[in-house]
ROVO-546008 format. One record per residue (C-alpha): residue in one letter; x, y, z; residue number from 0. Coordinates in pm, 1 decimal. Example, Ala and Ser with C-alpha at 12.3 -4.5 7.8 and 13.67 -1.06 7.14 Angstrom:
! residues 2
NODE   residuo         xx         yy         zz   num
NODE         A     1230.0     -450.0      780.0     0
NODE         S     1367.0     -106.0      714.0     1
END
This chain:
! residues 510
NODE   residuo         xx         yy         zz   num
NODE         M    16117.0     9462.5     6518.2     0
NODE         A    16269.7     9609.5     6832.1     1
NODE         D    16417.0     9291.3     6974.6     2
NODE         R    16588.8     9245.5     6604.2     3
NODE         N    16743.2     9626.0     6670.6     4
NODE         T    16829.6     9507.6     7031.3     5
NODE         R    17027.2     9213.7     6861.0     6
NODE         H    17207.2     9450.2     6636.4     7
NODE         G    17318.5     9679.0     6914.1     8
NODE         A    17455.1     9398.7     7094.4     9
NODE         V    17650.2     9278.9     6852.3    10
NODE         A    17797.2     9659.2     6799.4    11
NODE         I    17903.8     9691.2     7136.4    12
NODE         V    18085.6     9335.8     7136.0    13
NODE         V    18264.9     9414.3     6851.8    14
NODE         G    18351.6     9749.2     6906.2    15
NODE         L    18499.7     9630.0     7237.2    16
NODE         L    18679.3     9322.3     7059.1    17
NODE         A    18822.9     9596.3     6836.0    18
NODE         A    18944.3     9823.7     7118.4    19
NODE         T    19090.5     9545.8     7278.3    20
NODE         A    19277.3     9437.7     6987.4    21
NODE         F    19415.3     9743.1     6905.3    22
NODE         S    19540.2     9835.5     7210.9    23
NODE         L    19707.2     9546.4     7317.8    24
NODE         A    19912.2     9581.3     6951.6    25
NODE         V    20027.8     9922.6     7022.3    26
NODE         S    20104.7     9886.4     7404.1    27
NODE         P    20490.2     9896.5     7454.4    28
NODE         P    20655.4     9647.8     7600.4    29
NODE         G    20678.0     9657.7     7991.4    30
NODE         F    21013.9     9609.3     8220.8    31
NODE         A    21008.3     9329.0     8474.7    32
NODE         D    21293.5     9182.2     8415.9    33
NODE         P    21582.0     9097.4     8689.7    34
NODE         L    21930.6     9091.0     8553.4    35
NODE         P    22010.5     8818.8     8277.8    36
NODE         G    21998.0     8452.1     8457.2    37
NODE         G    21785.0     8566.6     8703.5    38
NODE         L    22047.5     8718.7     8910.0    39
NODE         G    22001.2     8972.7     9187.9    40
NODE         P    21751.0     8797.1     9409.0    41
NODE         C    21771.4     8607.9     9732.0    42
NODE         V    21716.9     8219.3     9598.2    43
NODE         P    21445.9     8074.7     9780.5    44
NODE         G    21491.3     7859.7    10078.1    45
NODE         S    21534.0     8068.6    10398.9    46
NODE         C    21524.9     8422.4    10279.2    47
NODE         P    21454.7     8680.9    10545.0    48
NODE         A    21150.3     8880.0    10513.2    49
NODE         V    21347.6     9177.3    10596.6    50
NODE         W    21701.5     9248.1    10584.9    51
NODE         P    21906.5     9413.0    10831.6    52
NODE         D    22135.3     9704.3    10797.7    53
NODE         P    22517.5     9567.4    10864.4    54
NODE         N    22533.1     9428.6    11172.4    55
NODE         S    22705.0     9126.9    11429.2    56
NODE         N    22408.2     8941.7    11542.4    57
NODE         A    22319.0     8557.8    11440.2    58
NODE         P    22142.8     8498.3    11123.2    59
NODE         T    21833.6     8563.2    11043.1    60
NODE         G    21782.8     8383.6    10689.9    61
NODE         Y    22035.4     8215.0    10437.4    62
NODE         D    22060.6     8319.1    10059.5    63
NODE         N    22219.7     8066.4     9795.4    64
NODE         G    22226.4     8321.7     9504.8    65
NODE         I    22552.2     8464.4     9359.6    66
NODE         N    22636.4     8814.5     9564.7    67
NODE         T    22974.9     8861.4     9374.6    68
NODE         F    23047.7     8745.8     9042.0    69
NODE         V    23348.0     8820.7     8876.8    70
NODE         G    23432.3     8716.1     8475.9    71
NODE         T    23808.5     8721.0     8482.1    72
NODE         D    24043.5     8723.2     8779.2    73
NODE         Y    23955.6     8828.6     9181.8    74
NODE         L    24248.6     8969.7     9340.9    75
NODE         V    24290.6     9032.4     9735.2    76
NODE         R    24537.0     9280.1     9806.7    77
NODE         E    24651.6     9507.6    10145.3    78
NODE         A    24464.9     9465.1    10426.7    79
NODE         V    24089.1     9389.8    10346.6    80
NODE         A    23873.0     9179.4    10518.7    81
NODE         E    23588.5     9029.0    10357.2    82
NODE         S    23365.6     8902.5    10101.4    83
NODE         E    23008.8     8775.5    10227.2    84
NODE         G    22755.6     8559.2    10046.9    85
NODE         R    22831.9     8350.4     9742.1    86
NODE         I    23136.4     8410.4     9494.9    87
NODE         V    23206.4     8274.8     9149.8    88
NODE         V    23529.6     8370.7     8993.0    89
NODE         L    23568.6     8296.1     8583.1    90
NODE         G    23962.3     8303.2     8642.2    91
NODE         N    24200.5     8289.3     8921.9    92
NODE         F    24161.3     8368.0     9260.8    93
NODE         D    24471.6     8525.3     9437.5    94
NODE         M    24507.0     8606.7     9785.7    95
NODE         N    24834.0     8778.2     9905.6    96
NODE         K    24755.6     9066.7    10141.8    97
NODE         S    24974.2     9338.9    10318.1    98
NODE         S    25187.9     9170.3    10641.8    99
NODE         G    25027.7     9179.3    10936.9   100
NODE         S    24699.4     9163.5    10774.6   101
NODE         S    24623.1     8751.6    10699.2   102
NODE         I    24258.9     8633.2    10688.5   103
NODE         Y    24022.1     8677.3    10422.4   104
NODE         N    23676.0     8514.0    10490.6   105
NODE         V    23432.3     8456.7    10251.4   106
NODE         G    23067.6     8339.5    10264.7   107
NODE         V    23026.3     8376.2    10621.5   108
NODE         V    23165.2     8739.1    10721.9   109
NODE         G    23167.1     8878.1    11089.7   110
NODE         S    22976.9     9203.9    10991.5   111
NODE         G    22762.4     9232.7    10731.7   112
NODE         S    22375.0     9127.9    10671.5   113
NODE         R    22452.1     8827.1    10815.6   114
NODE         I    22229.1     8605.2    10558.5   115
NODE         P    22514.3     8403.6    10459.1   116
NODE         P    22481.5     8098.2    10215.3   117
NODE         P    22396.2     7791.8    10351.0   118
NODE         V    22609.5     7575.1    10548.8   119
NODE         G    22781.2     7287.4    10327.6   120
NODE         S    22700.6     7491.0     9997.4   121
NODE         D    23005.3     7667.8     9765.4   122
NODE         Y    23077.8     7969.6     9959.7   123
NODE         L    23391.2     8036.6     9673.6   124
NODE         T    23349.1     7866.6     9317.7   125
NODE         V    23713.9     7949.1     9080.7   126
NODE         G    23754.7     7839.2     8756.3   127
NODE         G    24110.1     7875.8     8767.0   128
NODE         D    24389.8     7867.5     9013.8   129
NODE         V    24333.5     7948.4     9391.4   130
NODE         T    24631.3     8078.9     9488.5   131
NODE         V    24713.2     8156.4     9885.2   132
NODE         A    25054.2     8320.1    10013.9   133
NODE         T    25225.7     8197.4    10285.3   134
NODE         G    25103.6     8238.7    10599.3   135
NODE         Q    24762.5     8416.6    10464.9   136
NODE         H    24440.3     8221.2    10511.2   137
NODE         L    24128.3     8191.4    10327.4   138
NODE         A    23835.3     8071.6    10566.7   139
NODE         A    23531.1     7965.3    10427.5   140
NODE         D    23405.2     7879.1    10737.1   141
NODE         G    23109.4     7595.6    10714.4   142
NODE         G    23113.8     7604.2    10314.0   143
NODE         V    23349.2     7486.6     9986.3   144
NODE         V    23624.1     7639.2     9780.3   145
NODE         K    23576.2     7471.0     9464.1   146
NODE         Y    23817.8     7508.3     9183.1   147
NODE         A    23881.4     7393.3     8829.7   148
NODE         G    24267.9     7467.6     8824.6   149
NODE         S    24506.7     7389.3     9103.5   150
NODE         L    24528.8     7493.0     9454.6   151
NODE         S    24878.8     7648.9     9487.3   152
NODE         M    24940.3     7788.1     9806.7   153
NODE         T    25146.8     7820.3    10079.4   154
NODE         G    24891.8     7956.9    10310.4   155
NODE         T    24584.1     7762.3    10445.7   156
NODE         V    24224.3     7710.2    10338.9   157
NODE         T    23915.6     7611.3    10549.3   158
NODE         D    23663.7     7449.6    10542.4   159
NODE         T    23661.2     7216.7    10245.5   160
NODE         S    23850.7     7236.2     9928.6   161
NODE         V    23698.1     7026.2     9563.7   162
NODE         R    23851.2     7022.6     9260.4   163
NODE         D    23574.1     6987.5     8967.9   164
NODE         D    23727.8     7037.5     8595.1   165
NODE         K    23331.8     7172.3     8534.9   166
NODE         A    23360.0     7414.9     8878.7   167
NODE         V    23202.1     7701.8     8645.7   168
NODE         D    23070.6     7548.2     8355.2   169
NODE         G    22753.3     7653.9     8431.4   170
NODE         Y    22826.3     8029.7     8488.3   171
NODE         A    23006.2     8108.0     8187.2   172
NODE         H    22744.5     8227.6     7979.3   173
NODE         L    22657.3     8465.3     8266.9   174
NODE         R    22986.4     8661.9     8139.7   175
NODE         A    22835.9     8731.0     7764.2   176
NODE         D    22465.4     8773.3     7907.4   177
NODE         L    22599.4     9082.9     8141.5   178
NODE         E    22811.7     9262.8     7886.0   179
NODE         A    22498.2     9244.7     7665.0   180
NODE         A    22264.8     9381.9     7941.8   181
NODE         S    22477.3     9680.9     8071.2   182
NODE         K    22542.2     9806.7     7736.7   183
NODE         C    22142.1     9791.9     7672.8   184
NODE         Y    22057.6     9941.4     7997.4   185
NODE         A    22272.6    10257.7     7855.7   186
NODE         D    22154.8    10279.0     7533.4   187
NODE         A    21918.5    10649.0     7521.1   188
NODE         N    21744.9    10479.3     7235.8   189
NODE         R    21637.1    10176.3     7435.1   190
NODE         V    21606.3    10294.5     7776.6   191
NODE         A    21505.0    10671.7     7776.7   192
NODE         P    21647.1    10868.0     8090.2   193
NODE         T    21393.2    11043.0     8308.0   194
NODE         G    21623.6    11217.2     8575.3   195
NODE         T    21920.8    11437.8     8611.0   196
NODE         F    22243.4    11422.3     8784.8   197
NODE         K    22447.4    11763.4     8903.5   198
NODE         V    22722.5    11813.0     9168.3   199
NODE         A    22768.1    12096.3     9345.4   200
NODE         F    23081.7    12124.6     9590.6   201
NODE         S    23070.7    11820.1     9752.4   202
NODE         T    22703.9    11664.9     9694.8   203
NODE         A    22577.6    11469.6     9404.9   204
NODE         T    22223.1    11461.6     9342.1   205
NODE         F    22029.2    11188.1     9172.6   206
NODE         T    21655.5    11354.7     9063.3   207
NODE         G    21368.8    11129.8     8949.1   208
NODE         D    21074.6    11239.6     8765.5   209
NODE         G    20858.6    11170.3     9070.9   210
NODE         S    20666.5    10898.4     8944.6   211
NODE         A    20813.9    10628.8     8673.5   212
NODE         M    20865.3    10295.3     8868.0   213
NODE         L    21155.6    10267.6     8657.6   214
NODE         Q    21402.5    10629.3     8715.3   215
NODE         V    21712.6    10605.2     8457.2   216
NODE         I    21960.1    10842.7     8532.1   217
NODE         N    22270.9    10872.9     8300.4   218
NODE         V    22597.3    11015.9     8448.7   219
NODE         D    22905.3    11084.6     8182.5   220
NODE         A    23138.0    11193.8     8441.0   221
NODE         D    23337.7    11046.6     8746.8   222
NODE         I    23125.7    11036.2     9068.1   223
NODE         V    23368.3    11343.4     9251.4   224
NODE         A    23351.0    11659.2     9443.1   225
NODE         A    23315.1    11928.5     9254.5   226
NODE         N    23723.5    12017.5     9277.1   227
NODE         G    23721.0    11736.7     9082.3   228
NODE         T    23885.2    11495.8     9324.7   229
NODE         G    23749.7    11516.5     9633.8   230
NODE         A    23444.0    11309.6     9784.7   231
NODE         V    23071.7    11321.4     9725.5   232
NODE         D    22763.5    11269.8     9974.3   233
NODE         M    22473.5    11107.4     9785.7   234
NODE         V    22165.9    11251.9     9749.8   235
NODE         F    21848.7    11098.8     9548.6   236
NODE         A    21618.6    11315.7     9509.6   237
NODE         N    21221.3    11303.0     9400.5   238
NODE         M    21209.1    10910.4     9356.8   239
NODE         P    20892.0    10772.2     9377.4   240
NODE         A    20855.8    10500.5     9663.6   241
NODE         G    20929.8    10110.0     9559.9   242
NODE         A    21085.7    10282.1     9236.4   243
NODE         T    21404.3    10086.0     9048.2   244
NODE         I    21664.7    10349.1     8978.7   245
NODE         L    21905.3    10238.2     8699.2   246
NODE         I    22248.8    10474.4     8733.1   247
NODE         N    22399.7    10453.6     8385.3   248
NODE         V    22802.8    10586.9     8413.3   249
NODE         V    22875.2    10578.3     8039.7   250
NODE         K    23188.3    10774.7     8095.9   251
NODE         T    23472.2    10547.4     7910.4   252
NODE         G    23838.1    10510.4     8000.9   253
NODE         T    23934.1    10559.5     8367.4   254
NODE         L    23614.2    10608.9     8621.9   255
NODE         V    23641.8    10706.8     8974.9   256
NODE         V    23371.2    10671.3     9205.9   257
NODE         R    23443.4    10824.6     9557.8   258
NODE         T    23169.4    10916.4     9856.2   259
NODE         T    23183.1    10977.8    10196.3   260
NODE         S    22826.3    10885.9    10302.8   261
NODE         G    22613.6    10531.1    10241.0   262
NODE         A    22419.4    10461.7    10541.8   263
NODE         E    22214.8    10744.8    10595.1   264
NODE         A    21876.6    10758.2    10536.8   265
NODE         N    21857.2    10943.9    10221.3   266
NODE         W    21949.4    10608.2     9969.5   267
NODE         T    21973.2    10327.3    10181.8   268
NODE         P    21567.3    10241.0    10157.5   269
NODE         F    21664.7    10246.2     9792.4   270
NODE         R    21972.7     9992.1     9842.3   271
NODE         R    21753.0     9666.1     9723.2   272
NODE         K    21644.5     9830.1     9357.4   273
NODE         L    21957.0    10043.0     9300.7   274
NODE         L    22184.4     9953.1     8974.9   275
NODE         W    22517.1    10109.9     8902.7   276
NODE         N    22570.6    10039.7     8575.2   277
NODE         V    22928.4    10076.5     8413.9   278
NODE         P    22922.0     9998.4     8095.3   279
NODE         S    23222.3    10071.7     7928.1   280
NODE         A    23511.9    10163.3     8165.9   281
NODE         D    23821.9     9966.8     8184.1   282
NODE         T    24010.1    10125.0     8503.6   283
NODE         I    23740.9    10173.3     8790.3   284
NODE         A    23818.0    10255.9     9158.4   285
NODE         F    23513.3    10271.3     9389.7   286
NODE         D    23693.2    10449.1     9701.2   287
NODE         G    23633.4    10716.5     9962.0   288
NODE         S    23513.8    10673.2    10368.7   289
NODE         G    23151.3    10527.9    10340.2   290
NODE         Q    22915.3    10234.4    10322.3   291
NODE         Y    22794.6    10245.9     9972.8   292
NODE         Q    22427.1    10141.9     9896.7   293
NODE         G    22321.3     9957.5     9598.5   294
NODE         S    22426.5     9686.2     9367.8   295
NODE         V    22724.6     9703.2     9082.8   296
NODE         L    22705.6     9588.7     8730.8   297
NODE         V    23060.9     9622.3     8512.0   298
NODE         G    22982.4     9537.5     8145.2   299
NODE         N    23343.2     9565.1     7983.6   300
NODE         P    23511.7     9265.2     8043.6   301
NODE         A    23876.5     9369.5     7957.1   302
NODE         S    23779.9     9612.1     8272.8   303
NODE         M    23967.9     9581.9     8652.8   304
NODE         T    23766.9     9719.6     8904.3   305
NODE         T    23933.2     9828.1     9244.2   306
NODE         V    23703.2     9834.3     9582.2   307
NODE         R    23845.0    10039.2     9843.7   308
NODE         M    23510.7    10143.4     9981.1   309
NODE         P    23490.4    10051.3    10386.6   310
NODE         G    23133.0     9862.9    10284.3   311
NODE         M    22949.0     9791.3     9921.6   312
NODE         N    22627.3     9699.2    10007.8   313
NODE         G    22427.1     9492.2     9744.3   314
NODE         R    22563.4     9293.0     9457.8   315
NODE         F    22872.8     9321.5     9325.0   316
NODE         F    22856.2     9144.1     8932.2   317
NODE         T    23180.2     9244.5     8703.6   318
NODE         T    23241.7     9071.1     8351.3   319
NODE         G    23634.7     9198.9     8415.8   320
NODE         G    23831.8     9180.1     8677.3   321
NODE         L    23817.3     9247.2     9071.2   322
NODE         T    24074.4     9403.3     9308.3   323
NODE         H    23946.2     9396.6     9651.3   324
NODE         A    24188.0     9596.8     9829.3   325
NODE         S    24243.5     9865.5    10091.1   326
NODE         L    24517.3    10207.0    10023.7   327
NODE         A    24861.6    10109.0    10047.0   328
NODE         T    24984.7    10388.4    10285.0   329
NODE         G    24689.4    10226.0    10560.2   330
NODE         G    24374.6    10165.9    10662.2   331
NODE         G    24200.3     9852.1    10655.6   332
NODE         G    23892.0     9598.6    10670.4   333
NODE         Q    23685.7     9661.1    10367.2   334
NODE         E    23395.3     9443.7    10304.3   335
NODE         L    23163.4     9341.3    10040.0   336
NODE         H    22801.3     9275.9    10179.6   337
NODE         S    22599.4     9025.9    10057.2   338
NODE         Y    22231.3     9236.0     9948.1   339
NODE         P    21959.9     9114.0     9727.4   340
NODE         F    21893.2     9356.6     9398.7   341
NODE         D    21544.7     9302.0     9352.5   342
NODE         G    21470.1     9594.2     9046.2   343
NODE         D    21252.4     9558.2     8756.8   344
NODE         L    21520.7     9630.3     8481.1   345
NODE         P    21393.6     9667.7     8123.7   346
NODE         R    21381.2     9352.8     7903.3   347
NODE         C    21719.7     9330.3     7701.6   348
NODE         T    21795.9     8947.1     7678.6   349
NODE         Q    21518.7     8651.6     7638.9   350
NODE         P    21471.7     8464.8     7980.1   351
NODE         R    21661.5     8150.7     8055.9   352
NODE         P    21405.8     7841.5     8158.9   353
NODE         T    21353.0     7896.0     8548.0   354
NODE         P    21558.4     7629.4     8773.4   355
NODE         S    21387.2     7382.9     8917.8   356
NODE         R    21472.9     7270.1     9260.9   357
NODE         T    21602.4     6859.9     9275.5   358
NODE         A    21814.4     6709.6     9487.8   359
NODE         T    22163.0     6637.9     9284.1   360
NODE         P    22406.2     6392.8     9444.4   361
NODE         T    22657.5     6474.2     9678.8   362
NODE         P    23038.4     6497.8     9492.5   363
NODE         T    23320.5     6361.0     9697.6   364
NODE         A    23519.5     6617.6     9854.4   365
NODE         S    23914.9     6621.6     9878.8   366
NODE         P    24075.8     6745.4    10125.8   367
NODE         S    24281.3     7052.7    10155.6   368
NODE         P    24679.0     6969.1    10037.3   369
NODE         S    24797.8     7169.4    10397.5   370
NODE         P    24631.7     7067.1    10722.3   371
NODE         S    24334.4     7238.5    10824.3   372
NODE         P    24373.1     7436.2    11121.2   373
NODE         S    24107.5     7546.2    11353.6   374
NODE         R    23973.9     7843.2    11268.5   375
NODE         S    24162.7     8183.5    11314.9   376
NODE         P    24060.4     8519.8    11477.1   377
NODE         S    23945.7     8734.2    11140.0   378
NODE         P    24018.9     9066.8    11165.5   379
NODE         S    23748.3     9333.8    11319.2   380
NODE         P    23564.3     9481.7    11006.3   381
NODE         S    23367.6     9755.0    11191.2   382
NODE         P    23406.9     9975.4    11499.3   383
NODE         S    23083.1     9714.7    11650.5   384
NODE         P    23242.9     9500.0    11911.5   385
NODE         S    23279.3     9167.8    11744.9   386
NODE         P    22996.3     8896.2    11882.6   387
NODE         S    23079.7     8625.2    12130.3   388
NODE         P    23196.7     8333.2    11931.8   389
NODE         S    22932.7     8009.0    11874.8   390
NODE         P    23048.9     7686.4    11869.0   391
NODE         S    23240.5     7600.5    11546.5   392
NODE         P    23028.9     7312.2    11329.6   393
NODE         S    23265.4     7057.3    11207.5   394
NODE         P    23282.5     7043.8    10821.7   395
NODE         S    23052.0     6819.7    10592.4   396
NODE         P    23253.0     6590.1    10471.8   397
NODE         S    23030.8     6529.8    10150.9   398
NODE         P    22934.1     6961.9    10094.8   399
NODE         S    22613.3     6957.9     9858.4   400
NODE         P    22687.6     7078.0     9549.2   401
NODE         S    22580.4     7479.6     9429.4   402
NODE         P    22350.8     7572.7     9205.6   403
NODE         S    22533.0     7455.6     8873.2   404
NODE         P    22333.9     7597.0     8576.6   405
NODE         S    22388.5     7419.3     8215.0   406
NODE         P    22637.5     7560.3     8012.0   407
NODE         S    22532.5     7829.4     7730.9   408
NODE         P    22576.0     7745.2     7351.8   409
NODE         S    22824.9     8039.9     7352.8   410
NODE         P    23170.6     7937.9     7456.1   411
NODE         S    23322.1     8052.5     7759.5   412
NODE         P    23595.7     8318.1     7702.4   413
NODE         S    23947.2     8263.4     7828.4   414
NODE         P    23974.8     8450.2     8144.9   415
NODE         S    24273.4     8699.2     8152.0   416
NODE         P    24388.0     8904.9     8421.5   417
NODE         S    24394.5     9288.7     8380.3   418
NODE         P    24595.2     9488.6     8510.1   419
NODE         S    24504.1     9642.5     8850.7   420
NODE         P    24503.5    10043.8     8860.6   421
NODE         S    24715.9    10247.2     9002.3   422
NODE         P    24558.9    10364.9     9386.3   423
NODE         S    24354.1    10648.2     9366.5   424
NODE         P    24407.8    10906.1     9642.7   425
NODE         S    24128.0    10923.1     9921.3   426
NODE         P    24042.1    11225.9    10074.2   427
NODE         S    24036.0    11206.0    10462.7   428
NODE         P    23796.3    11024.4    10600.7   429
NODE         S    23489.4    11308.5    10694.3   430
NODE         P    23203.0    11173.1    11010.6   431
NODE         S    22964.6    10956.4    10885.4   432
NODE         P    22671.4    10798.7    11069.1   433
NODE         S    22755.2    10504.8    10917.6   434
NODE         P    22966.0    10172.9    11034.8   435
NODE         S    23353.5    10253.0    10859.2   436
NODE         P    23568.6     9921.2    10949.8   437
NODE         S    23860.0     9991.5    11181.4   438
NODE         P    24214.5    10082.4    11033.6   439
NODE         S    24306.9     9801.6    11291.0   440
NODE         D    24383.9     9458.9    11211.1   441
NODE         S    24362.0     9358.4    11525.0   442
NODE         P    24194.5     9006.2    11573.0   443
NODE         S    23871.9     8959.7    11710.9   444
NODE         P    23701.1     8592.1    11698.5   445
NODE         G    23667.3     8457.3    11354.8   446
NODE         P    23241.0     8468.9    11215.2   447
NODE         V    23129.7     8139.7    11325.5   448
NODE         P    22808.3     8198.7    11303.3   449
NODE         S    22523.7     7953.1    11493.8   450
NODE         W    22446.6     7688.6    11223.0   451
NODE         S    22154.4     7535.8    11440.8   452
NODE         G    21824.0     7516.5    11194.2   453
NODE         E    22035.2     7574.0    10850.0   454
NODE         P    21993.9     7338.9    10570.0   455
NODE         T    22249.6     7020.8    10570.3   456
NODE         S    22430.7     6879.3    10264.9   457
NODE         G    22138.4     6641.9    10183.4   458
NODE         T    21919.2     6957.0    10106.4   459
NODE         P    21777.5     7017.7     9773.7   460
NODE         V    21969.2     7260.3     9537.5   461
NODE         V    21890.6     7448.2     9248.5   462
NODE         V    21940.0     7328.2     8954.1   463
NODE         P    21878.0     7473.8     8601.8   464
NODE         T    21729.3     7282.1     8326.6   465
NODE         T    21866.3     7291.3     8008.4   466
NODE         P    21917.5     7653.7     7887.3   467
NODE         T    21750.3     7816.4     7536.5   468
NODE         P    21951.5     8038.0     7362.6   469
NODE         D    21901.5     8407.3     7453.9   470
NODE         G    21835.5     8733.5     7197.9   471
NODE         G    22184.6     8795.6     7144.0   472
NODE         G    22165.1     9092.5     7463.1   473
NODE         L    21918.1     9298.3     7200.2   474
NODE         V    21582.7     9435.3     7310.9   475
NODE         V    21319.2     9125.7     7254.6   476
NODE         T    21039.1     9271.8     7054.3   477
NODE         G    20996.8     9050.6     6762.8   478
NODE         G    20827.7     8775.6     7013.0   479
NODE         R    20585.1     9052.7     7163.3   480
NODE         V    20470.7     9188.3     6868.0   481
NODE         Q    20392.8     8865.2     6706.6   482
NODE         L    20222.8     8745.0     7029.7   483
NODE         L    20034.1     9050.5     7039.1   484
NODE         L    19916.3     9050.5     6704.8   485
NODE         G    19836.3     8704.2     6746.0   486
NODE         V    19548.6     8788.3     6990.1   487
NODE         A    19444.6     9099.1     6798.1   488
NODE         V    19366.9     8885.1     6465.2   489
NODE         S    19226.4     8652.1     6711.7   490
NODE         L    18962.7     8870.9     6868.4   491
NODE         V    18906.9     9037.9     6558.6   492
NODE         L    18814.9     8677.4     6429.9   493
NODE         A    18581.0     8571.5     6737.8   494
NODE         G    18399.5     8868.3     6659.2   495
NODE         V    18313.6     8836.3     6331.0   496
NODE         G    18210.0     8453.8     6393.3   497
NODE         L    17984.6     8601.9     6653.3   498
NODE         L    17821.0     8863.5     6370.3   499
NODE         L    17790.2     8587.2     6135.3   500
NODE         A    17622.0     8310.1     6405.9   501
NODE         L    17351.2     8606.8     6495.3   502
NODE         R    17326.1     8717.5     6156.4   503
NODE         R    17234.7     8321.6     6097.1   504
NODE         R    17001.8     8312.1     6341.7   505
NODE         R    16819.9     8652.4     6221.4   506
NODE         L    16789.7     8514.8     5875.5   507
NODE         A    16623.4     8217.0     6064.5   508
NODE         D    16412.5     8389.7     6265.7   509
END
């Protein structure tokens, strides 16, 4: 009798545990653990550094084959800007027409930045349309490749290697629609509830979290400027848990201005790799001021044009529209885009595409540049720190390895069309800042030629994505998760019933 009661108690416990487990799985909400669409954001493994240094001019401590800058339409280089670090993908045209006295624009490898460049011989700049370089100007992809699908129209020069490929951006075209959908989703308060607040007092903009959530979400429906409506602000982040992802949704429509005097200060630099500025709706956007801007940027309006005049942008920069990299027409120069990864965990807004597999791919035949490839020219000094002594320049690889080429999306790629560039916003006089700011002088200094010792060669296997499956249209994916949870719950209940019946038969047999 005692043995029978023991068996009954055991059965009750098992069934109770199974039912509780099934219930908890069925009602648990979807978590957040997604990167940006297409796996964008993190450093593409191979030789990623354990620690990403602040902007510097030292020798590279690693290499990153991830896309640092994605532009959905046209990329315009204007005035006296200096350089853009990391891999660049442009679906439209790349047009370089700087002001007189400022003739060089470095891509891929730069003189001052994270100094984590793409591997030597990889595609530093990939363009779906035409590449245009104005008379007397020099586009320097030293150590890498400029790949384009249109034409190379220039009276200037391009180094090291230029390759024409009709399908140069076919594998990236889907990213425009994916990023647009994700940007809207992140900013939808019905899907992603805010956890913090934004407040401007005088010349300080404070972003305050709730102190506990590992995804901090703050929505801002205003320009990020001083209380007087035009001045620059110092950025302050308060009550943010260590290691949290910070999602700032700047939901203002029309014209948006972000103007700051700070950036490399201790307050928000620690959040750099998990800080995302999401701009879903604005069509004319300006990032300017006198500081080093921290965090990655996502612009979700395909009809937008974003003008960046910040001395330094430190993070990924992904826009579905156009990008103008410029300095103020009235003076200054040396503006830079620095390569830093985004490693945050974001809400699930699209169905993940298959993870790329690493396989060796054949090397394309590189065509020489239409104009003679000159010896590397000195580039403008991007920061007040002394320029590093140039190391021997490597000979360009005659057959560079192709860059990762994800398979095309089922949806057609929209035709890139240039958007008008916004008129320059007035910038306040720079205030003293501990962060490095580029020198307004465009005087020559040694070019940013890194030491290529130990770097992957053109024969190194590259990332080749597998065939993607259609995504969920950019909406929050809950159906698949619910079906999975219900399936698990039903399976657990059935297992409990089966166990109960088995024990009952055994009892009857006894």
